[in-house]
C-alpha positions as CSV (number, residue, x, y, z in Angstrom):
1,M,-19.3,-10.8,35.4
2,K,-19.0,-14.4,37.1
3,D,-18.1,-13.9,40.9
4,D,-15.3,-16.0,40.0
5,K,-14.2,-13.3,38.0
6,L,-14.4,-10.8,40.5
7,E,-12.4,-12.7,42.9
8,Q,-9.6,-12.8,40.6
9,I,-9.7,-9.3,39.6
10,A,-10.4,-8.4,43.4
11,D,-7.4,-10.4,43.9
12,A,-4.9,-9.0,41.7
13,T,-6.0,-5.5,42.5
14,S,-5.0,-6.1,46.3
15,K,-1.6,-7.5,44.4
16,I,-1.2,-4.3,42.9
17,L,-1.5,-2.3,46.5
18,D,0.8,-4.5,48.1
19,L,3.5,-3.5,45.4
20,L,2.4,0.2,45.6
21,G,3.2,-0.2,49.5
22,E,-0.1,0.1,51.0
23,D,-1.7,-2.6,54.1
24,T,-4.6,-4.0,52.5
25,K,-5.3,-5.0,55.7
26,R,-6.1,-1.4,57.2
27,E,-9.5,-0.4,57.6
28,G,-9.9,1.8,54.6
29,L,-8.7,-0.7,52.2
30,I,-10.1,-3.5,53.3
31,K,-13.0,-4.1,50.8
32,T,-11.2,-1.9,48.1
33,P,-10.0,-4.4,46.2
34,M,-13.7,-5.9,45.4
35,R,-15.0,-2.1,45.2
36,V,-12.3,-2.1,42.4
37,A,-13.2,-5.5,40.5
38,K,-17.0,-4.3,40.8
39,A,-16.1,-0.6,39.2
40,L,-14.2,-2.4,36.6
41,D,-17.0,-5.2,35.7
42,F,-19.7,-1.8,35.2
43,L,-16.9,0.4,33.6
44,T,-16.4,-2.1,30.9
45,S,-19.7,-3.7,30.7
46,G,-20.0,-2.8,27.1
47,Y,-18.2,-5.4,26.0
48,Q,-21.3,-7.7,26.9
49,E,-23.6,-5.9,24.8
50,N,-24.4,-5.7,21.1
51,P,-24.8,-2.6,19.3
52,H,-26.4,-4.1,16.6
53,D,-29.4,-5.7,19.2
54,I,-29.8,-2.3,20.5
55,L,-30.4,-0.4,17.6
56,N,-32.5,-3.2,15.6
57,E,-34.8,-3.1,18.6
58,A,-36.0,0.2,18.1
59,L,-36.1,0.8,14.3
60,F,-39.0,1.9,12.7
61,S,-40.5,3.0,9.2
62,T,-40.3,6.8,8.1
63,S,-40.9,9.3,5.6
64,N,-38.9,11.9,7.2
65,D,-35.8,12.7,5.3
66,E,-34.4,15.4,7.7
67,M,-31.1,15.3,9.9
68,V,-31.8,13.7,13.6
69,L,-29.1,15.3,15.8
70,V,-28.7,14.1,19.2
71,R,-26.1,16.3,21.1
72,D,-24.4,16.7,24.0
73,I,-24.7,12.9,25.4
74,E,-22.1,12.6,28.4
75,F,-19.9,10.3,28.4
76,Y,-17.2,8.3,30.4
77,S,-14.7,5.8,29.4
78,M,-11.3,4.6,30.4
79,C,-8.2,4.8,28.1
80,E,-6.8,1.9,27.2
81,H,-3.4,2.9,27.5
82,H,-3.3,4.0,30.6
83,I,-6.8,2.7,32.6
84,L,-7.5,6.5,33.3
85,P,-10.8,8.5,32.5
86,I,-12.2,9.9,29.3
87,I,-15.0,12.3,30.2
88,G,-16.9,14.2,27.4
89,R,-19.8,14.9,25.3
90,V,-20.7,13.3,22.1
91,H,-22.9,14.5,19.2
92,V,-24.6,12.0,16.8
93,A,-26.6,13.0,13.8
94,Y,-28.0,10.8,11.1
95,I,-30.2,11.2,7.6
96,P,-32.6,9.1,7.7
97,D,-33.2,6.3,4.5
98,G,-36.6,5.3,5.2
99,K,-35.9,4.0,8.8
100,V,-35.5,5.8,12.3
101,V,-34.1,4.8,15.4
102,G,-35.3,5.3,19.2
103,L,-33.7,8.1,20.4
104,S,-32.9,6.6,23.7
105,K,-30.8,4.4,21.6
106,I,-28.4,6.6,20.6
107,P,-26.9,7.5,24.1
108,R,-27.2,3.8,24.9
109,I,-24.5,3.4,21.8
110,V,-22.4,5.6,23.1
111,N,-22.4,4.0,26.2
112,V,-21.8,0.8,25.1
113,F,-18.7,1.7,23.2
114,A,-17.8,4.0,26.1
115,R,-18.0,1.1,28.6
116,R,-14.8,-0.6,26.6
117,L,-11.3,0.6,27.2
118,Q,-10.7,2.9,24.5
119,I,-9.0,5.7,22.6
120,Q,-11.4,8.5,21.0
121,E,-10.7,8.2,17.3
122,Q,-12.0,4.4,18.1
123,L,-14.6,5.4,20.0
124,T,-16.0,7.9,17.3
125,E,-15.7,5.6,14.3
126,Q,-17.5,2.7,16.4
127,I,-20.2,4.9,17.1
128,A,-20.6,6.0,13.3
129,D,-20.3,2.9,12.1
130,A,-22.6,0.8,14.1
131,I,-25.4,3.8,13.3
132,S,-24.4,3.6,9.5
133,E,-24.5,-0.4,9.4
134,V,-28.0,-0.9,11.0
135,I,-30.1,2.1,10.4
136,K,-28.6,2.3,6.7
137,P,-29.3,6.3,6.4
138,K,-28.0,8.3,4.1
139,G,-25.2,10.0,6.1
140,V,-23.7,9.9,9.7
141,A,-21.8,12.6,11.6
142,V,-20.6,12.2,15.0
143,V,-18.1,14.2,16.9
144,V,-16.7,13.9,20.2
145,H,-15.4,16.4,22.6
146,A,-13.3,14.8,25.5
147,R,-11.0,15.9,28.4
148,H,-8.0,12.6,29.3
149,M,-6.8,12.3,32.4
150,C,-3.9,10.4,31.0
151,M,-3.2,14.0,29.7
152,E,-4.1,15.8,32.9
153,M,-3.0,13.7,35.8
154,R,0.3,12.4,34.4
155,G,2.2,13.1,31.3
156,V,2.3,16.6,30.2
157,Q,-0.2,17.7,33.0
158,K,-2.0,20.0,30.8
159,I,-5.4,20.8,32.6
160,N,-8.8,21.6,30.9
161,S,-7.0,20.5,27.4
162,T,-10.1,18.9,24.8
163,T,-9.3,16.6,22.3
164,V,-12.1,16.5,19.6
165,S,-12.3,13.8,17.0
166,S,-14.9,13.6,14.1
167,A,-15.7,10.6,11.8
168,L,-18.3,11.5,8.7
169,R,-20.2,9.2,7.2
170,G,-22.0,9.5,3.5
171,L,-24.4,12.7,3.0
172,F,-22.2,14.3,5.9
173,K,-18.5,13.7,4.1
174,S,-20.2,14.7,0.6
175,D,-22.5,17.4,0.9
176,E,-20.8,20.7,2.3
177,R,-24.3,22.4,3.1
178,T,-25.5,19.4,5.5
179,R,-21.7,19.2,7.2
180,S,-22.0,23.0,7.4
181,E,-26.0,22.7,9.1
182,F,-24.6,19.8,11.6
183,Y,-21.6,21.7,12.6
184,N,-23.7,25.0,13.3
185,L,-26.3,22.7,15.2
186,I,-23.9,21.5,17.4
187,N,-21.9,24.6,18.0
188,S,-25.3,26.5,18.6
189,P,-25.9,27.5,22.1
190,T,-28.4,25.4,24.4
191,P,-31.9,27.4,24.7
192,S,-31.8,28.6,28.4
193,N,-34.9,26.9,29.3
194,F,-33.7,23.4,29.1
C-alpha cells in the first residue's frame, strides 16, 4: 500500500479513537494509528495478489490421478461485517487430471483469500474455484473449520463455537467413495511424530 493511503488510514483511525473517547496524544496511543494502518495493510494484502498467477507459476505435468490433500492449513482473516478476526483451519484436496501444483501454493492460495475481508462461505468457495479454474482437476474439495470473534466477542458471545463450511467440485461431489475418502482423511488423527 502506498504511503499516502497508510497516512489516510492512520488519520481515520485517530478520528475513531477520538470518537471512542480516547486521548490519542497519550503515550500508549501516539503510534497506534500508524500501527493499525500497517496491520490492516498486511491483513488485507490478498487484494493485491492474483491467485491464478500463484498457481500457474508452479504447475507440473503428472501421471498421478490419486487424491492430493493438504490439511490443517491455519488461517487468519477478518469478517466483512464487523472487521473482527476469523481464526481457523482449511483442508484442501484435489484429484489431478494431468497437472499438479507445487504443494506450497495451496496454503498461499488460502492466504490470498483469507487476507481479504471475508465471510467463511465465500472464502471456502473462492479457494475451490481458483484451484478448479487453474489446475483443472477431476475434483476439488475444501473444508473450512473456523471460530468467528464477531460471534464470540460480541453478539451471542458463544465461546469456542466452530463453523464448518465445504465446497465440493467434480468427483468429490459426484462420487460417494471419493468424498468419503476425503472426509476420512481430514478427520483422522495426525500421527504423533508430526
